[in-house]
Each structure stands twice: as structure tokens, then as C-alpha cells.
N, C-alpha and C positions, 0 to 999 in steps of 0.2 A: 264133507258131501259137496256142498256146491264146488269147492275147490279143483273138486273133478272134472267137471268140465271143461273140455277144449274150447280154450279161445276162438277160435277156425271155426270148428262146428257150429258155434252160439253164434257166432257173425253171420253163418249162412243159412241159421233157422231164420233170422232178426233178415235176414235181407231177401231169402223164398217168401218171408210172410209179408214184408212192403210188397215184393212184388207179384201175389197173391193178389192185389187190390186192382192194377188193370186189370188183369186175366178174369177177372172174376165180372167188373164191372163193366168190360167190355165183348161180353159173353156175344157170342152168335151163333145159330143152331150150328152155321155152315164149318164153325172155329170146334165145335163140342169136345172131338177129340186131343186138339191141343189142348184144351184147357186139362183136359182127364186126364193128359200126361203131367200138365204142370202139379197138378193138386197131387199124384203120386208123387212124387220129386221132394213137394211139403211134408207129404207123409215120411217120406223115408228120412228128411231133416229133423223132424219132431221125433222120427222113432230113435236115431241117431243119439239127440240129448236124452231122451228120457232113460235110457237102456244101461247112463250111470248110477241111475238112482232105484229102479223095478224089473226083474222079467229081462237080463241081457240077453240068455240067448234064441229067445221067442224075438226081443224087438230088434236082435242082430239080423234077423230072417225076414222082418217085417222093412225093416232097412234094404236090407239089397235084394229080397226078392220080388216085392213091392215096389218100394222107393224108387232103386234102379232097373229093374230087371223085367217089370212090368211095364213100367214108364215107358223105356226103349222099345218095347213091342209096341205101344200106343203108341209114341209116336212116327214109330215104322209104319204103322195101320194111317196113322191121319197123314202123314205123306203121302202115299199110294192114293188113297182115296183123293186128297186133292193132284194131285198130277192126274190121275182119272179124268177129273173134273177138268182139270185147263183140256187133256186132250178132247175129250168129246165137245166142250164149248170151242174149239177150232176146226172142227169137222164140219 
């Protein structure tokens, strides 16, 4: 069962979990959308590794829908909000 895990996907999970430490410890109110986007990417990496063991169709949807799709929308919103703040501060 463990042999079915992809080394690349397992490495991606480890790297994303290690990267979660500075993202969470340096959290600020201004970065909440960026933090949410990163957490969604971690959820996607977790789902892609767990789908080997249980609920493959559901976790595949979680991986692609939440982990990639919603994370992308969240990062888009975060960039838009940040850009608006920069424009407003310059006026």
C-alpha cells in the first residue's frame, strides 16, 4: 500500500508542510488571503497523497477543486486586494 505513494507527490507534501511553518508564524492581517491560498495548496497536497489509501474520487475532487482551483481564486483575490491597497496608498 505504501509502495503506491508517488515519491514526487510525497516530497511535495513534505515541502509544503515545511513551508507552512513560516507562512503561519509570520501571519499578519494583511496577508490572510495569501495564507489561506497556501493552506489550500497544502490541503491539495495532503489529499493527493491520501487518495492512494481511501476515497479516491472524493479526495481527487478535493485535490483539484480546493487544492488547486480554490487556491488559485484565493491568490487572485489576494493579489487584487493588495494591488488596490497599493493604488489607494499612492493617492
